[in-house]
N, C-alpha and C positions, 0 to 999 in steps of 0.2 A: 504494500500500500504506500502511496505517496505521502500520506498524512502521518508525519512523525509525531513524537511526543510534544506536548505544549512546551513552549520556551518561557521559562519563568525568571523574572528578575528577583534573585534571592541572595541571601548572605547567611553564613553560619558564624556565630560568635562563641568564643570560649572565654568566659570571664575568669579572672584570677581566683575567685572564690569557688570555682567549680560549676557555676551555672552555665548551662548550654542553651543557646537561643538560636532559633531559626527565624529569619525575617523574610517575608514575601511582599513584594510590591505588586498590588493588584489594582490597576487603573480602572477596572470595570465596576468596582464596588463603592458604595458610600458608607460601608460599615467597617469597624475594626473587630477582628475575631482573635481571641486569645485562648490557647489550649495549653494547659499546664499538666505535665505528666510527672508525678512523684514516683520514684522507684521504691514503692512500698505498697503492697497489696494485701489481700486477705491471707496469702500464704506466709507472710512475714509476721503475723500477729502471734502473741504468746498463746500456748495451749491453755493457759489458766483463764483466759478471757476470750472465749469464742465470739467472733463478731466485732472485735475491737476496731479493726481497720474500717469496716463499714460504719460503725458508730462514729468514729472520728470524722469520716466524710460528712455525715449529717451534722455533727457538732460544730464544725467550722462555720456553718451558716447561722449560728445562734448568737453571734456577737463577737466583735474583735475590738482592739483598741481604737481603730479609726471609725468603726461602725458599732458602737457599744450596745445598741438596742437589739432585741431579738429579731426584728424584721428590718433593721436599718439597711442591710445590704440589699435585701429584696426590694425595699422601697426605692433605693437609689437606682437600681437597674430598671424597675418598672416605670419609674417616673420619667426616664429618658427613652422609653420604648425599647429597652434592651431585653435580653434573655440570658439565662444561665442554666447550667446543669452540672451534674457530677456523677461519676460511677466508679465503684470499687471493683477492680479486676483482680486476678490471681497475683500478678507480679507488679502491678502499677495501679495508681489511682489517678483518674482524670478529672480536671476541673475546667469547665468551659464557660466563656463569657463573650457575649457579642453586644456591642454598643454602637451608636452613631459615631462616625469617624472623629467628629470634633471632641468627643469625650475621651480620646486616646490617653492623654496623661493621667486623667482621673481614673479611668478604667484599670490601667496598669497598677496604680497605687492601691485601688480597692482590692484587686486580686492579690497583690503582694501582702496586704494587711490581713486579708482573710486567711491566707495559707500559713503565715508565719507568726501572727500575733493574736491568736484566739484568746478569749476570756475563760472558756470552760466553766461557766456558772453552774453550780451543782443543781439548782432548782430547774434550770432550763434543760439540763441533761436528763433529769428524771422524767420531764414531760416528753422529751424526744425519744427516750427509751420506749415509752408507750407507743409512739409512732412506729418505731422499728419492730416492735413486737406485733403490731397490727399487720405490717408488711409480711412478717414471717407467717402469721396465721393464714393470710391470703395465699401464700405460696404452698401451704401444706396440702391443698387440694389440687395442686398442679401436677398432672401425671408425669411430665418431664422431670420435675423436681423429685418426685418419688423414685423414678428410675435412677437418677443421679445419686440419691441417698443410698439405695440398695447397692449400687456399684461401689460406692465408697466403702461398704462393709467388706468387699472382696480385696481391697488394696492393703498395702503395708501400713500397719497402724502408726508407724513413725513418719509417714509421708503426709504433708498437709492436705492432699486430695482426700484423705480418709476422714478429715475433721469437718465439723460444723462451722460455717463462716458467716451465716446470715445475721446472727445476733438475735437474742430474744430476752424476755423478762428475766429468766433465770441465769443468763450468762453474763449480764452486764449489771454492775452494782454501783451506780454513782453515789449512793448513800454511804458506801464504804470508803474509808480514808485510804486504804491500800489500793483500791481501784483507781481513785483519783491520782494517787502518786504514780501508778503504773501507766495510766493514760497520758499524763503530762510527760513522763519519761519517754514513752514510745513515740509520741509526737516530736519531742525534741531530738530524738536520735534519727528519725526517718524524714521529718520535714525540715530539711536543711539544704543549703545552696548546692552542695555536691550531688544531691539526689534530684535536682530539678532540671527538666527539659521544658522549655517554653517556646511554643510556636506562635508567631504573630503574623497575621495577614491583614493588610489594609491598603488604602489608596495613598498613604504618605510615602514620600521618598525614603529609600532605605537609610540614608544618613540621618534623617529626622527620627526614624524609629530607633536606630542604634543609639543615638545620643541620649534619648530618654531612658532606654533600657539600662545603659551604663550608669546613668545618674541614680536610678532607682534601685537596681538590684546589686550593684557593687557593694552596697552597705551591708549585705547579708554576711554573716560570719563564715569564715572559710574552714569549717570543720571537715575532717575526712569522712568519706562515705562509710556506711555500715558494711561490714563484710558480707559476702553472699553466703547464705546458710548452706550447710552441707547436709542435704536431705538424702535419705536412702532411696534406692530404686523403688518406684511405686508398686512394683510387682513383687510379692513376697518370694523369698528364696525357695526354690524347689516346688513352688505351687504349680500344679498342672493347669491346663486350660479349664475353664469353668462354664457350667451351664447354670444360668440364673433365671428363675421363674418367679414372676410377681403375681400376686392375686389382684387382678383388676377386672372391671366389668367385661362381659362378652363383647361389648361394642369396641373395645380397644383392639384394633387389628393392626398392630405395629410391633416390630421387633427391632433390636439393635445389635450390632456387632462392635466390640471394643477391642482395640489393640494398643498397648503401650509401645512407644517406639522412640528411639533417639532421633531428634530432628532439630537442626539449628533454628533459632528464632526467626532469622531473616528469610527462611524458606517456608515457614508455616503458612502464610497467607497465599503464596503462589501455589503450594500443593493443594490447598483447599479449592482455589479457583480452577485449577486444572481438572481435579476430580469432579467438581461440581459441573463443569461444562461437559465432561465426558459422560456423566450420568444423565444428561439431558437427552442423549441419543436413545431411540427406541427401535431402531432398524434391526434387521437380521444381523446376527453376529455381535450385537452389543449386549451388555449385561442386562439392561432393562428389557430389551427385546427377548432375551432368552427366558427371563423370569416370567414375562407375560405369556410367552408361547407355552410354558409349562403350567400356566394357570396358578402361579404361586404368589406373585407380587405385582403391584401396579406402578410404584414409584419409589425412588431412592433419593436420599439426601445425605450429604457428607458434612462432617464437623471435625475440625482440628482444634482440640482443646488443650491449652498449655498445661503441662504437668509440673514443670519446673523450668529452670533457665535453659536447659538443653534437651528437653524431651516433651512429648505430647501424648494425648490419647487420640488416636484416629478412630472415628466413630462413623458407622453407616447406619442410618435410620431407614427402615424399610416398611412401606405401607403394604400390608398383605391383602390379597384377594380372599374372598370367603372360601374359595376352593383350595386355598393354601394351608388349611388347618393341619397342624401336626407335621408340617414339612420344614420346621425351622432349622433342623440340623442339615438337611439337604440344601436349603437356601444358603446357609453359612458355607458349606462346601463349595457351592457355585461361586460365591463372592470371593472366597479365598483363591480359587483357581483363576478368576479374572484378574485379581490384584497381582498375583504371582506372574501371570502371563504379561501384564503391563510392565512389570519391572524388567522382564527379559526382553520385551519388544515395545519400546516407547511409542511406536507408530500406532499401537492400539488406542492410545490416548489422543494423539494428534501428530501432525508433522511440524517440524520446527517453524516454517513460514506461517502456518496457521496460528501456532502458539504465540509467536511474536505479534501477529495481528491482533490477537485477543488482548495481549498486554497493552498495545498501543491504544486500542479502543477503550479499554478500561481506564487508562490515564485520562483520555479526553472526557469521559463521562464523569470522572472525579473532579476534573477542573471545572466542569459546568455546574457542580453542586453549589448551593449557597455557602458562603464563607464559614458559617458556624459548623455545618456538618462536615465540610471539607477539612477544617482545622482539627476537629476531633479525630477524624480518620488518620490524618497524617501524623499527628502527635503520637498516637498509639503505635503507629508503624515505626516511627523514628526510634522510639524506645526499644522496640524489638530488633531494629537493625544494629543496635549497639552503640548508639550515641555518637558517633564521629561526625563527619560532614553530613549535613542533611541532604538526603536524596529522596524526593517524593516517589520516584519510580526507579526501581532497580531490577530490570527483567532478569529472570533466571533461565538458564538453558534447560530445555526439555529433558535432556539426558540426565541432568543433575537431579531433577525431581523424580524421574523414573528410578534412579539408583536408590532414592530414599525408600521406595516401596519394597526394595529387596531386604530391608531391615525388619519387615514384619515377620513374626513367627507364630505358627499355628499353636504352639505349646503355650504361648502367652496371649490368650484371647478369652473374651467372655461372650457367650451367646446368650442374649437376654430376650425373653419373650414373656407373654402373659397367659394366665389361665383364670377362669372365673372362680375356681375354688381350689384351695391348697389345704388339705387336712392337717399336714404337719409343716408348720411354717413358723418363722420368727418375725418380729416386727421391728422396723427401724425406730430409733428413739425420736429423732427430731422431725423427720418428715414421714409420718406413720404410713407404712405400707407393709403388708405381709409378703415374705419372700422365702424361697428355698434355693439353695445352691448345692451343686454336686460336681464332681470331676467330669469333664467332658471326655468320654471314652472314645475319642477319635471321631472323625466325620465320615459319612458314607462315601464310598468310591463312586466317581462319576464316569460315565462313558466319555470317550475322547471328544473334546469340544473344539470347535473351530471358531475361535474368536477372530473377528475381522476388524481391520482398520477402518476408521470413519470414511465414508464416501467423500469424494472431492466436494469441497464447498462451492456451490454454483455461483456464489457472489464474490469469490476470491480467485485470483488476485484482482483487486479493483483499486483504481487510483483516482480518488476525488481531488479537486484542486488543492494544492499544498496549503497548509494552514499552520505551519510550525511556529510562526511568530504570532503571538496572541494579539488580536485586534483590540484597540482601545474603545471600540464602539460598544453600545448597549444592545446590540442585536440579540434576539431570542433564538437565532439560528446560526449555526456554524457556517462559515463560507463554503459554498458548493452544496449546501443541504437545503431541504425544505420540509414542511410538516403539514399535516391535514387533520383537522378535528372533525369527527363524524359522530352524529347523534341520531339514533333511531328512536322515534317516539310513536308508539302504537296505541290506537284506540279503535273500538268497534263503532258501529253506526250510532249507538246511543252515547258515545263518549266515554265508555268504561275502558279503563286501561287494560290492555292485553297482557297476559302473564308470562311472556317469553323472555323479558329482559334479563333476569338473573341467570336463566338457563344459557342464554347466548354468551353472557359474560363468563360463566364457568367454562363453556366450551372453548372460547378464545383464550382464556388464561391457561388452560391445559395445553392447547395447541401451540401457543407461543413458546412455552417452556421446551417443547420437544422439536417440532418441525421448523421453527423459525430461529433456533439457536444460531444457525449459519448466518442469518441476516444480521444478527446482533454483532457477530464478529466483524461484519463489514460496516458497522456504524449505524445500524437501524435501531430504533427504540420504539416501544409500544407501552402505553400506560393508560389505565382506566381512570375516568372521572365518574365515580360511582353515583348512581341515582336510582332510587327504588323502582321507578317505572320506565326507565330508558336505558338503552345500550349506548354508552358513550365512550369513545377512546380517541387518543391522539397518536398518530403514527408519524415518526420523523426519521430522516435518513438522507443519504446522498440522493440527489434529484433523480438520477438514472435508475435507482433501485426501488423507488416508491411504488410504482405500478406493479412490478412482479412480486414484491413482498406483500402488498395489499391483496393481490390475487391469491397468494398462498394462504394468507391469514383468513380470508373469507371462505376458502375451500373447506375449512374445518366445519363450517356450518352446513355443509352437505352431508356430513357424516350421519349415519343412521343409528349410531350406538348411544341410545338414550341412557343406558345404564352407566356408561362412563361419565356422562355429564352429571347424572344424579350423584355418582360417587364423588365427583369434584365438589359439588355443593355440600355433601356431608363432610368432606375434608375441611372445607372452609369453615363450616359450623364448628367442627372439633377444634380447629385452631383458634377460632374466636372464643370458644369456651375456656381456653387456658389463659386468656387475658384477664386483668383485674376488672372488677365489675363496672366501675365508672367508665373505663375505656370501652368496654363492650356496649354500654349505653350510648356513648358518643358515636359509636360506629353503627348503631341500630338504625334501621330505616326511619323510625319515628323521630330520630334526632336529625335527619337529613332532609325532611320534607315537611310540608305544612299539614296540620291536622286533617284537612279535607282530603289529603292524598294517602291516607293510611290503609286503604283497602288494597293491600299489597298481594303479591302473587305467590308467596311461599306456601300458603295453605292450599291454593289452587294447584300448584305443582305436585303437592303430596297426593292429590286425588287422581293423578294421571299416570298410567303405567308406562314402562320404559319404551314400548313400541310406539306409543302415541306421542312421546316427547319430541322426536325429530320433526314430526308433522306440525306440532304446535309451534316449534321454533321457526320453521320455514314460513308458516302463516304469519307469525309476528313480523318477520322481516319483509314479507311481501306486502303487508297491509300498512306498514309503518311509513310515516313521513321521515325522510332522510334529510337532515340539516347538515350543512358543511361549511367549514371555515378554513381557508388556506393561509399558510405562512410561507412566504418566499415564492419562488417560481415553481409551483406544482405543475408537473407536466400534464398535457391533455389526456394521456393514456390512463391517468387515475380515474377520470370521469367515465371512460369506456369500461374500466373494470367494475365500476359501481352500477352499471346499467342492470336493471332487474333486481337490485337489492334495495327495494323501497321506492317511495315516490319522492323525487328530489324537491326539496323546499329550501332554497338558499338562505332564507331569513332564519334567525335563531328560533328555537322552539318557543311557543307561547308560554308565558309565565304561569306558575301555579296560581290558584285562586288565593286572594288575600285571606289571611286568617280571620275567623270570626272573633270579634271582641268577647271578653268574658274569661272565665276560668275553666280550663279543661284538665282532666287527669287521665293518666293511662298507666296501668301496671304491666310491665314487660314480661314478667315471669321468667327471669333469667336464672333464678336459683342461687345457691350459695349461702354461706353462713353470715355474710355481712350485709349491710344496708347501704344503698346509695340513692340519692335524689338529684335530679337535674331539672332546673327551672329554665324554660325558654320564654323570654319576653319578646313578643312578635308584634310588628307594626308594618303597615304598608310603606313602601319606599316612594314617598311623594315629593319631598322638597329637600334640596341639598342642606339647608339650614338644620332640619331635623336630624338628618344623618350625621352632620358634624357634631351635634350635641350628643348623640348616642355614642359616637366614636370617642368623644372626650370623656363621657361618663365611664366607658369601659376602662380607659387608662387610669382615671382617678380612683376608681373603686376596686381595681385589681388587688393592689397591696392591702387595702383596708379589708377586703374579703378574707384574705389569708390571715391577717392579724386578728380579726374578730372570731372566725370559726375555729382556726387551728391553734393560735397562740393563746387567746384569751379564754375561749370556751373549751378547747381541747376536744372538739367534737369528732374530728376526722383526720386521717393522715394523707388523704388524696383530695385535693381541691382543684377546681377548674373554673376559670371565668374568661370570657372573651366577647368580642363584637364580631358579627358576621353580616355581610350584605349578600342576600341570596336572590333567587329568581323571582320571589314574590314579595320581598320586603327586607326590613332590617331586623336585627335580632341581638339581644344580650343573653348570654348563657351563664348560669351559676350552678355548679355541681359540687357535691361532696360525698365521700364514701367513708364509712365508719365501721369498726368491728364491734362497737358496744352501744352506740346510740340507736334509737328506734327511728324508723322512717318519719314518724310524726315529729320527733325532736329535730331531725335534720330539716324537714320542711319548715317548721316554725322558725328555726334559726335563720334560714335563707329569707323567709318572708320578713322577719324583723330587720334584717340587714338592708333589704331593699327599701323598707319603710322609712328608715332614718337617713336615707341618702340625701334628701334635700337639706335637712338640718346640718348635716356634716359639711356639705358644700358651701353653705352660707358663710361659714367662718374660715374658708380655705384661704391660706396666704396667697398673695398675688404671685409670688415667685413659684409656688407649686403649680399654680394654674398655668403659668407660662411654660414651665417644664412639660406639663402634659400636652399643651398645645403643640409644642415642638415635636413631642413624641408622635402625635397623630400625623403631623405633617411628614415626619420621616416615614411613617407606615404607608403614606400615600405616594411616597416617592417610588422611583423605579425599583422593581424587585431585584434581589441579589442572586445572580446566577442565571444562565440562559434558560434552563428548564423552568425555574421559578417565574421568569418573565413570560415564558410561553404559557404557563399555567394561569397567570393572572390575566393574560389576554383572552384565554379560553373562557375564564369565568366571567369577564366583563361582557363578552359576546353572548354567552348563555344567559346572563342576567338582563340582556337587552338594555345595557347601560347607554343612556343618551350621549351623543357627542358632547364633549366638554363637561361631563358630569363631575369628574374628579377635580377639575379646575374650579368648578363652582363650589364643591365641598371645601376645597382649600380656602377659597375666598370667604365663605361663610364662617369657617373656623377662625380666621383672623378677626372677624367682626363680632363673634359671639361674646356676649357679656356674661358676667357671673350670675346675674339675675335670670337670664335666659336659661342658663345651665341648671339652675335650681328649679325653674319651671319644668324643664324636661324631666328632671328626676321626680318631680311631683306627678307629672303626667303618666308616669309608668303605672300609676294606679287608676288612670282615667279610663273613660269608656272606649277609647280607640285602641287600647293595648290588650293583646291576648296573653293571658298567663297560662302557659302550657306546662303542667307538672308531669314528669316522668319518674316512675318508681321502679327500682330494679326487680322487685318481687311482685 
């Protein structure tokens, strides 16, 4: 391919005190993104305090010398329209912050203060322990977490993989003097300059970034780094291969294979990418194709999980077919044979030119991410690469990765699967699940297999116009590329929504993973814009490839295998069920459309047999109106491909009906032991001035919502608030999840919070109002990242946004008085606003 890796203006700094800094000058963004990686994760915590590393990650946000209040850091970030996040990994902890570029010096100072000058107030730590315990309880019902806990029981007890790291009420004791001493000591030993890698991406010149970094971070003390722990091999000495059976419901049709293996950290991500792309094949001679031909399994996924600084667990997750019952050992033998064959013959995975094309295209897709997501990805990778000069992309030779697979040993593996009943079993302590384990007495012998190399990629070699020098423009499309948004909206003669949209989306999602993996290697991308009653997706790629790729994509809808589509829907439901309750509610169709649109198709689909599903789908597409939006020079051939796939309607689809004023309630019946409530305040999108007021309310009340419900009342550990402009109006959302409060308590707390909004705004300092005004202006500015800009353009078109609407909202925002803002908060209780309550149960 002629499109090489993006060319980045970058610089790596090595400060005298040990801090490592990577700087990136990104002229296309208006944001500054900071990603800090500390070389201290859950594996480094003392065995006496399980969960300490995760607890400290939470504790740092509870107050520091520069931001002493419990929510001061969050207030600062939200006041300026920024965002932050953190996560504790096995060998590092990441802290992420994104702010408007003008906040650059202050953002760096706030992050520095948060990491290295925490207050560790005992009372706040006690409240946060309850939050951590609630997270732990929510994860106890996660099937994947239960598998991980049972696997840990099979590993060396001296290895950190065998320990509990989430943290819970019984493992963390802030009321204990010794715990506080150990917490402060652990932080002081691991949160130091020599353990810090900081990646900064922004529009400022590199010299400006470097000067501020040196001024701020050179003051950190130059203590030597902590020595790397000397952990034992995670596989117990002389232990044979194991068969691990979990007691889980009959509906769990998944098994996993686990191998410990030596693997250099810088190779881990590349190996996962290579295997993941290889497992997308389903043709004859591939592993997935062979499993399907035998009626054993439908899909495989790979995971490379770090075990320590130089080893990993390689995991294959396998979705079983119903006909594959009791074939787990034969499936394991087949997978082993395939992996061993790939080690001996790398061409079974890919050839070198195709692999290099995959690496180049992945680099471009990463560059096109928003700065926040990109910085997090690159900081985590930099730590794995071993901290030297920062290299965002370091392609690995195919033969090097194939040689890694030769390190797998059948005598060091775990074959894990589930049964509905286990009469003789033990139960894990922290993530309760019953399990049995026994030696794996060999795998069945297989007949001679003929694994085949991937067929030639029909889209490679392909040479789009060179784009190795990053453009400074704000285009949503890479040079030489185009994109098309397609929306099918189906109704019958009475205007009732046809039930084929989710089925079509499931069919396309499955087809993209398999048949169109070749197109992705050539730079094509497909992503859904989910809507309960419509099939909507955006396809992008090199101009010459759009028509043939779209033709292949739509060919999936001619398939007559309704059972496969229904299975895809069930898989999606199973994956959704593993998410936390509040997130499942936000993804529910009831939170994505207006109350009048809730007669959705899931129940209808359940009544239709597998043979009738393909006919239903073809009818949906035949009778639907097809709405289309082009980005760039979309070739005429795309229109020819679409002929017969709906009735062309170039205008955007009509908006949903305005919500009826009043109070509405809906119980979603999602199950689980916790409670969650989501309030949607809905109003028509009539005037820019009203939208400006609602946007400003969202920014001003975000921090207050967190402070009132989590900090002051301690009601929940997961809170959510935001503004949205949709196809039928504007919306404010407030949601909270709790392990101990009732749904009625949560509803009343949200109701009271909204009720006092006007009074709180009446005494708002002018400085705070101006900060919020600027934060809203920033949110209305150009999106960060090509894909994000394309998504915003899609949403504006689907929302039928009038020309000049955003400019009118910006003007109204500058003119909006504090009195008008208070009136808008009062009007939330007025006759024009719809209160739509969603309950998890």
